[in-house]
DRENDO-1510 file (C-alpha; in Angstrom, 1 decimal, always signed):
<recs>
REC; n; res; u; v; w
REC; 1; GLY; +140.7; +92.4; +95.3 .
REC; 2; ASP; +141.6; +90.2; +92.4 .
REC; 3; ALA; +143.6; +87.0; +92.6 .
REC; 4; ARG; +143.6; +86.2; +88.9 .
REC; 5; ASP; +146.5; +84.5; +87.3 .
REC; 6; GLY; +147.7; +85.7; +83.9 .
REC; 7; ILE; +146.8; +88.7; +81.8 .
REC; 8; GLY; +143.3; +89.8; +81.9 .
REC; 9; GLU; +141.4; +93.1; +81.4 .
REC; 10; ARG; +143.5; +96.2; +81.4 .
REC; 11; GLY; +144.3; +98.2; +84.5 .
REC; 12; VAL; +143.1; +95.6; +87.0 .
REC; 13; VAL; +145.2; +94.5; +89.9 .
REC; 14; GLN; +146.0; +90.9; +89.5 .
REC; 15; ARG; +147.5; +89.0; +92.4 .
REC; 16; ARG; +149.8; +85.9; +92.0 .
REC; 17; HIS; +151.5; +83.6; +94.5 .
REC; 18; GLY; +154.6; +85.7; +94.4 .
REC; 19; GLY; +153.1; +89.1; +94.4 .
REC; 20; THR; +150.9; +91.4; +92.4 .
REC; 21; VAL; +151.1; +92.8; +89.0 .
REC; 22; ARG; +149.4; +95.7; +87.1 .
REC; 23; VAL; +148.4; +95.1; +83.6 .
REC; 24; ARG; +148.6; +98.1; +81.3 .
REC; 25; PRO; +146.9; +98.4; +77.9 .
REC; 26; GLY; +148.6; +96.0; +75.5 .
REC; 27; GLY; +149.2; +93.4; +78.1 .
REC; 28; LYS; +152.5; +94.6; +79.5 .
REC; 29; VAL; +153.0; +93.4; +83.1 .
REC; 30; LYS; +154.5; +95.8; +85.7 .
REC; 31; PRO; +155.3; +94.3; +89.2 .
REC; 32; ARG; +153.4; +96.2; +91.9 .
REC; 33; PHE; +152.8; +96.1; +95.6 .
REC; 34; GLU; +153.9; +93.5; +98.1 .
REC; 35; PRO; +153.5; +89.8; +98.0 .
REC; 36; SER; +150.0; +88.4; +98.6 .
REC; 37; LEU; +149.2; +87.5; +102.1 .
REC; 38; HIS; +146.9; +84.8; +100.9 .
REC; 39; PRO; +148.3; +83.0; +97.8 .
REC; 40; PRO; +145.7; +81.2; +95.6 .
REC; 41; ALA; +145.0; +77.5; +96.3 .
REC; 42; THR; +147.2; +75.0; +94.3 .
REC; 43; ALA; +145.7; +73.0; +91.5 .
REC; 44; ALA; +145.9; +69.9; +93.7 .
REC; 45; GLU; +143.9; +71.8; +96.5 .
REC; 46; HIS; +141.2; +72.9; +94.0 .
REC; 47; HIS; +140.8; +69.5; +92.5 .
REC; 48; ALA; +140.7; +67.5; +95.8 .
REC; 49; VAL; +137.3; +67.1; +97.3 .
REC; 50; PRO; +137.8; +67.4; +101.0 .
REC; 51; THR; +135.2; +67.6; +103.7 .
REC; 52; VAL; +133.7; +71.1; +103.7 .
REC; 53; ARG; +133.5; +72.5; +107.2 .
REC; 54; LEU; +132.9; +76.2; +106.2 .
REC; 55; VAL; +131.1; +77.9; +103.3 .
REC; 56; ALA; +131.8; +81.5; +102.6 .
REC; 57; SER; +129.2; +83.0; +100.4 .
REC; 58; ASP; +128.8; +86.4; +98.8 .
REC; 59; LEU; +125.4; +88.0; +99.4 .
REC; 60; ASP; +124.2; +90.1; +96.5 .
REC; 61; GLY; +123.9; +88.1; +93.3 .
REC; 62; THR; +124.8; +84.9; +95.1 .
REC; 63; LEU; +123.0; +83.9; +98.4 .
REC; 64; LEU; +120.5; +86.6; +98.0 .
REC; 65; GLY; +117.9; +86.3; +95.3 .
REC; 66; PRO; +116.7; +89.1; +92.9 .
REC; 67; GLY; +115.7; +92.1; +95.1 .
REC; 68; ALA; +118.4; +91.2; +97.6 .
REC; 69; VAL; +116.1; +88.8; +99.6 .
REC; 70; LEU; +116.5; +85.4; +101.0 .
REC; 71; THR; +114.2; +82.8; +99.4 .
REC; 72; ASP; +112.5; +80.1; +101.4 .
REC; 73; ARG; +114.7; +77.4; +99.6 .
REC; 74; THR; +117.8; +79.3; +100.6 .
REC; 75; ARG; +116.7; +79.7; +104.2 .
REC; 76; ALA; +116.0; +76.0; +104.3 .
REC; 77; ALA; +119.4; +75.1; +102.8 .
REC; 78; LEU; +121.1; +77.3; +105.3 .
REC; 79; ALA; +119.3; +75.7; +108.2 .
REC; 80; ALA; +120.2; +72.2; +106.9 .
REC; 81; ALA; +123.9; +73.1; +106.5 .
REC; 82; ASP; +124.0; +74.3; +110.2 .
REC; 83; ALA; +122.3; +71.1; +111.2 .
REC; 84; ALA; +125.0; +69.2; +109.5 .
REC; 85; GLY; +127.7; +71.1; +111.4 .
REC; 86; ILE; +128.7; +73.3; +108.4 .
REC; 87; VAL; +129.5; +76.9; +109.3 .
REC; 88; VAL; +128.0; +79.2; +106.7 .
REC; 89; VAL; +129.6; +82.7; +106.5 .
REC; 90; ALA; +128.6; +85.8; +104.6 .
REC; 91; ALA; +131.5; +87.4; +102.7 .
REC; 92; THR; +130.1; +90.6; +101.4 .
REC; 93; GLY; +131.0; +94.2; +100.4 .
REC; 94; ARG; +128.1; +95.4; +102.5 .
REC; 95; PRO; +128.6; +96.9; +105.9 .
REC; 96; ALA; +127.5; +94.8; +108.9 .
REC; 97; THR; +124.2; +96.8; +109.4 .
REC; 98; THR; +122.7; +96.1; +106.0 .
REC; 99; ALA; +124.2; +92.6; +105.7 .
REC; 100; SER; +122.5; +91.7; +109.0 .
REC; 101; GLU; +119.2; +93.1; +107.8 .
REC; 102; ARG; +119.3; +91.1; +104.6 .
REC; 103; LEU; +120.0; +87.9; +106.7 .
REC; 104; ALA; +117.3; +88.5; +109.2 .
REC; 105; GLY; +115.7; +85.2; +108.0 .
REC; 106; ALA; +118.9; +83.2; +108.5 .
REC; 107; PRO; +119.8; +83.2; +112.2 .
REC; 108; THR; +122.3; +80.4; +111.7 .
REC; 109; VAL; +124.6; +82.7; +109.8 .
REC; 110; ARG; +126.6; +84.0; +112.7 .
REC; 111; TYR; +129.7; +85.5; +111.1 .
REC; 112; LEU; +129.8; +88.2; +108.5 .
REC; 113; VAL; +133.0; +89.1; +106.7 .
REC; 114; CYS; +131.9; +92.6; +105.7 .
REC; 115; GLU; +133.3; +95.5; +103.6 .
REC; 116; ASN; +135.3; +93.2; +101.4 .
REC; 117; GLY; +137.2; +91.6; +104.1 .
REC; 118; ALA; +137.9; +94.7; +106.3 .
REC; 119; VAL; +135.4; +93.9; +109.1 .
REC; 120; LEU; +134.4; +90.7; +110.9 .
REC; 121; TYR; +131.0; +90.9; +112.7 .
REC; 122; ASP; +129.6; +88.4; +115.1 .
REC; 123; ARG; +125.8; +88.4; +114.9 .
REC; 124; HIS; +125.5; +86.4; +118.1 .
REC; 125; GLN; +127.4; +89.0; +120.0 .
REC; 126; ALA; +126.0; +91.8; +117.9 .
REC; 127; ALA; +129.5; +93.3; +117.8 .
REC; 128; VAL; +132.5; +93.9; +115.5 .
REC; 129; ILE; +135.2; +91.5; +116.6 .
REC; 130; ALA; +137.9; +92.5; +114.1 .
REC; 131; ARG; +138.5; +95.6; +111.9 .
REC; 132; HIS; +141.2; +96.2; +109.4 .
REC; 133; PRO; +141.2; +99.9; +108.5 .
REC; 134; MET; +143.3; +101.8; +106.0 .
REC; 135; ASP; +146.3; +103.7; +107.3 .
REC; 136; ASP; +145.0; +107.2; +108.0 .
REC; 137; ARG; +147.7; +108.6; +105.9 .
REC; 138; ALA; +146.7; +106.6; +102.9 .
REC; 139; VAL; +143.1; +108.0; +102.8 .
REC; 140; PRO; +144.0; +111.7; +101.7 .
REC; 141; ALA; +146.8; +110.3; +99.5 .
REC; 142; VAL; +144.5; +108.1; +97.5 .
REC; 143; VAL; +141.6; +110.5; +97.4 .
REC; 144; GLU; +143.8; +113.3; +96.0 .
REC; 145; ALA; +145.4; +110.7; +93.5 .
REC; 146; VAL; +142.0; +109.7; +92.3 .
REC; 147; ARG; +140.8; +113.4; +92.0 .
REC; 148; ALA; +143.8; +114.0; +89.9 .
REC; 149; GLY; +143.6; +110.8; +87.7 .
REC; 150; VAL; +139.8; +110.5; +87.5 .
REC; 151; PRO; +138.3; +114.0; +87.0 .
REC; 152; ASP; +134.7; +114.5; +88.4 .
REC; 153; ALA; +134.9; +111.5; +90.6 .
REC; 154; GLY; +132.8; +111.5; +93.8 .
REC; 155; PHE; +133.6; +109.8; +97.1 .
REC; 156; GLY; +132.1; +108.0; +99.9 .
REC; 157; TRP; +133.6; +106.1; +102.9 .
REC; 158; GLU; +132.9; +103.5; +105.6 .
REC; 159; ALA; +134.3; +104.0; +109.0 .
REC; 160; PRO; +133.3; +103.2; +112.6 .
REC; 161; GLY; +131.0; +106.2; +112.7 .
REC; 162; GLY; +129.1; +104.8; +109.7 .
REC; 163; TYR; +128.7; +105.6; +106.1 .
REC; 164; GLY; +129.6; +109.0; +104.7 .
REC; 165; ALA; +129.5; +110.5; +101.2 .
REC; 166; GLU; +129.9; +113.6; +99.2 .
REC; 167; THR; +126.7; +115.0; +97.8 .
REC; 168; ARG; +127.9; +114.4; +94.2 .
REC; 169; PHE; +128.7; +110.7; +95.0 .
REC; 170; LEU; +125.1; +110.2; +96.1 .
REC; 171; THR; +123.9; +111.6; +92.8 .
REC; 172; MET; +126.2; +109.2; +90.9 .
REC; 173; SER; +125.5; +106.2; +93.1 .
REC; 174; PRO; +122.4; +106.3; +95.2 .
REC; 175; PRO; +122.6; +104.0; +98.3 .
REC; 176; ARG; +120.7; +100.7; +97.9 .
REC; 177; ASP; +119.8; +100.6; +101.5 .
REC; 178; GLY; +119.2; +103.5; +104.0 .
REC; 179; VAL; +120.8; +106.9; +104.0 .
REC; 180; PRO; +124.3; +108.1; +104.8 .
REC; 181; ASP; +125.2; +109.0; +108.4 .
REC; 182; VAL; +127.3; +111.9; +107.1 .
REC; 183; VAL; +126.9; +114.0; +103.9 .
REC; 184; VAL; +129.6; +116.5; +102.9 .
REC; 185; ASP; +130.1; +118.7; +99.9 .
REC; 186; ARG; +133.8; +117.6; +99.6 .
REC; 187; LEU; +135.7; +114.9; +101.4 .
REC; 188; GLY; +138.5; +116.3; +103.5 .
REC; 189; PRO; +140.4; +117.8; +105.0 .
REC; 190; PRO; +139.9; +117.0; +107.8 .
REC; 191; TYR; +139.5; +113.3; +106.7 .
REC; 192; PRO; +137.8; +110.7; +108.6 .
REC; 193; THR; +140.0; +108.2; +110.6 .
REC; 194; GLN; +139.9; +104.4; +110.8 .
REC; 195; VAL; +138.3; +104.2; +107.3 .
REC; 196; THR; +137.7; +100.7; +106.1 .
REC; 197; LYS; +136.6; +101.5; +102.5 .
REC; 198; VAL; +136.8; +104.5; +100.2 .
REC; 199; LEU; +134.1; +104.4; +97.6 .
REC; 200; VAL; +134.6; +106.1; +94.2 .
REC; 201; GLY; +131.8; +107.0; +91.9 .
REC; 202; HIS; +131.6; +108.6; +88.5 .
REC; 203; ALA; +128.8; +110.0; +86.3 .
REC; 204; ARG; +130.0; +108.0; +83.2 .
REC; 205; LEU; +132.3; +105.4; +84.3 .
REC; 206; VAL; +131.0; +102.4; +86.3 .
REC; 207; ARG; +132.2; +99.0; +87.5 .
REC; 208; ASP; +134.9; +97.5; +85.3 .
REC; 209; ASP; +135.6; +100.7; +83.4 .
REC; 210; LEU; +135.8; +102.7; +86.5 .
REC; 211; LEU; +138.1; +100.1; +88.2 .
REC; 212; ALA; +140.4; +100.4; +85.2 .
REC; 213; ALA; +140.5; +104.2; +85.7 .
REC; 214; VAL; +141.0; +104.1; +89.4 .
REC; 215; GLU; +143.7; +101.3; +89.6 .
REC; 216; PRO; +146.6; +103.4; +88.4 .
REC; 217; CYS; +145.8; +106.0; +91.1 .
REC; 218; LEU; +146.2; +103.5; +94.1 .
REC; 219; VAL; +148.9; +104.2; +96.6 .
REC; 220; ASP; +150.6; +102.3; +99.4 .
REC; 221; GLY; +149.4; +98.8; +98.2 .
REC; 222; LEU; +145.7; +99.7; +98.6 .
REC; 223; VAL; +143.2; +97.2; +97.0 .
REC; 224; ALA; +140.5; +98.3; +94.5 .
REC; 225; THR; +137.6; +96.2; +93.3 .
REC; 226; ALA; +134.3; +96.2; +91.7 .
REC; 227; SER; +130.9; +94.4; +92.0 .
REC; 228; SER; +127.3; +94.8; +90.8 .
REC; 229; VAL; +127.1; +98.3; +92.3 .
REC; 230; ARG; +128.0; +101.2; +90.0 .
REC; 231; PHE; +131.0; +102.4; +92.1 .
REC; 232; VAL; +134.4; +101.1; +92.9 .
REC; 233; GLU; +135.6; +100.3; +96.5 .
REC; 234; ILE; +139.1; +100.7; +97.8 .
REC; 235; ALA; +140.4; +98.9; +100.9 .
REC; 236; GLY; +143.5; +98.8; +102.9 .
REC; 237; ALA; +146.8; +97.1; +101.8 .
REC; 238; GLY; +146.2; +93.4; +101.2 .
REC; 239; ILE; +142.5; +93.5; +102.4 .
REC; 240; ASP; +140.0; +91.6; +100.4 .
REC; 241; LYS; +137.4; +88.8; +101.0 .
REC; 242; ALA; +140.1; +86.1; +101.0 .
REC; 243; TYR; +142.0; +88.0; +103.7 .
REC; 244; GLY; +138.9; +88.4; +105.9 .
REC; 245; VAL; +137.7; +84.7; +105.6 .
REC; 246; ALA; +141.3; +83.4; +106.2 .
REC; 247; ARG; +141.4; +85.4; +109.4 .
REC; 248; LEU; +138.1; +84.0; +110.5 .
REC; 249; CYS; +139.2; +80.5; +109.7 .
REC; 250; GLU; +142.3; +81.0; +111.9 .
REC; 251; ARG; +139.9; +81.8; +114.8 .
REC; 252; LEU; +137.8; +78.8; +114.1 .
REC; 253; GLY; +140.6; +76.3; +113.4 .
REC; 254; VAL; +139.3; +75.6; +109.8 .
REC; 255; ASP; +141.9; +74.8; +107.0 .
REC; 256; ARG; +141.5; +76.5; +103.7 .
REC; 257; ALA; +141.2; +73.1; +102.1 .
REC; 258; GLU; +137.9; +72.7; +104.1 .
REC; 259; VAL; +136.5; +76.0; +102.9 .
REC; 260; ALA; +134.1; +76.3; +99.9 .
REC; 261; ALA; +133.4; +79.9; +98.4 .
REC; 262; LEU; +130.5; +81.0; +96.4 .
REC; 263; GLY; +130.5; +84.3; +94.4 .
REC; 264; ASP; +129.6; +86.1; +91.3 .
REC; 265; HIS; +131.7; +89.2; +90.8 .
REC; 266; ILE; +135.2; +90.7; +90.7 .
REC; 267; ASN; +135.2; +91.3; +94.4 .
REC; 268; ASP; +134.9; +87.5; +95.0 .
REC; 269; ILE; +137.8; +86.4; +92.8 .
REC; 270; ALA; +140.4; +86.5; +95.5 .
REC; 271; LEU; +138.2; +84.3; +97.8 .
REC; 272; LEU; +137.3; +81.9; +94.9 .
REC; 273; ARG; +141.0; +81.4; +94.2 .
REC; 274; TRP; +141.9; +81.0; +97.9 .
REC; 275; ALA; +139.3; +78.5; +98.9 .
REC; 276; GLY; +139.7; +74.7; +98.6 .
REC; 277; ARG; +136.4; +74.5; +96.6 .
REC; 278; SER; +135.1; +77.5; +94.6 .
REC; 279; VAL; +131.7; +78.0; +93.0 .
REC; 280; ALA; +130.6; +80.7; +90.5 .
REC; 281; MET; +127.0; +81.5; +90.0 .
REC; 282; GLY; +125.5; +80.8; +86.5 .
REC; 283; ASP; +125.4; +84.4; +85.5 .
REC; 284; ALA; +128.7; +85.5; +87.2 .
REC; 285; HIS; +131.0; +87.9; +85.8 .
REC; 286; PRO; +133.2; +86.1; +83.3 .
REC; 287; ARG; +136.3; +86.7; +85.4 .
REC; 288; ALA; +134.6; +85.1; +88.5 .
REC; 289; ARG; +133.6; +82.1; +86.4 .
REC; 290; ASP; +137.3; +81.8; +85.3 .
REC; 291; ALA; +138.4; +81.8; +88.9 .
REC; 292; ALA; +136.0; +79.1; +90.1 .
REC; 293; GLY; +136.3; +75.4; +89.9 .
REC; 294; GLU; +132.5; +74.7; +89.8 .
REC; 295; THR; +129.5; +76.6; +88.6 .
REC; 296; THR; +125.9; +76.5; +89.8 .
REC; 297; GLY; +122.7; +78.1; +88.8 .
REC; 298; SER; +122.0; +81.9; +89.0 .
REC; 299; ASN; +120.7; +83.5; +92.2 .
REC; 300; ALA; +117.3; +83.8; +90.4 .
REC; 301; GLU; +117.4; +79.9; +90.2 .
REC; 302; ASP; +118.4; +79.5; +93.8 .
REC; 303; GLY; +121.9; +78.4; +92.6 .
REC; 304; ALA; +123.5; +78.7; +96.1 .
REC; 305; ALA; +120.8; +76.7; +97.7 .
REC; 306; ALA; +121.0; +74.0; +95.0 .
REC; 307; TRP; +124.7; +73.7; +95.5 .
REC; 308; LEU; +124.3; +73.5; +99.3 .
REC; 309; GLU; +121.6; +70.9; +98.8 .
REC; 310; ALA; +123.9; +68.8; +96.6 .
REC; 311; LEU; +126.8; +69.2; +99.1 .
REC; 312; LEU; +124.6; +67.8; +102.0 .
REC; 313; ALA; +123.3; +65.0; +99.8 .
REC; 314; GLY; +126.9; +64.0; +98.6 .
REC; 315; GLU; +125.8; +64.5; +95.1 .
REC; 316; PRO; +127.6; +66.2; +92.2 .
REC; 317; ALA; +127.3; +70.0; +92.0 .
REC; 318; PRO; +124.4; +71.1; +89.9 .
REC; 319; PRO; +125.4; +72.6; +86.5 .
REC; 320; GLY; +125.5; +76.3; +86.1 .
</recs>
């Protein structure tokens, strides 16, 4: 989900305080979808430096180093943040299973906002404590719309029963962790229920280009986004990382002004714009950098750990 102000790349959903717009080639703006459930932070909220009580960090390309592993420096920074009373939350596109595996060396990270805001997982309870699935009627509608608008697309999905995919999707976008729980030649009918994400892959189009092709096919206010993986992810109406972290903050009694967000890609933009403080990685997608108020080093440079260390020491954020 994108919470960018103004006109950016073509065909990407852009969310403003009063609602969302769709940008067509040539920069013409067409109102689309319902008002945002989580308007971006105001300029005053971004420029103030309140006490940080919660840090919401993306995983791949941000908290995790190259190879999607936690470095010793990052483990130490996470432990120090916990000792200082700061809640560190993972906000990721990954499902809870693989996110937990990647955070095996960081037991203090209790809460995982997974699947781009659609699932909240408590590692201490080893349980999903909130799930925000797509409307069951929206799944066949968007799959058929994408099939018509993006020929040769392949599909995957996340649901309570696990990760499923069409055979052609696996050829286009091999899974980075594990294997699918369900493999079919063609998705639906019958369609899975309680789906939290629909994944769209393509042999030639990837990331930003695929997002631009998929966005005009969205129905019922669904949210599409892209990240470092080749495919595009579609979530339920109004669901993105900002939504998921906001719901967790309500549970914990944390104000958005007390939240710092770290990220590196398009699916982090809504969260970066929502949080009181926002930090982009040094090698972040240009639009993620534009959305953030601060920058730090890349994940290869332990940029997230360096920022946490500076926060705990009360020092200026390290340059990105």
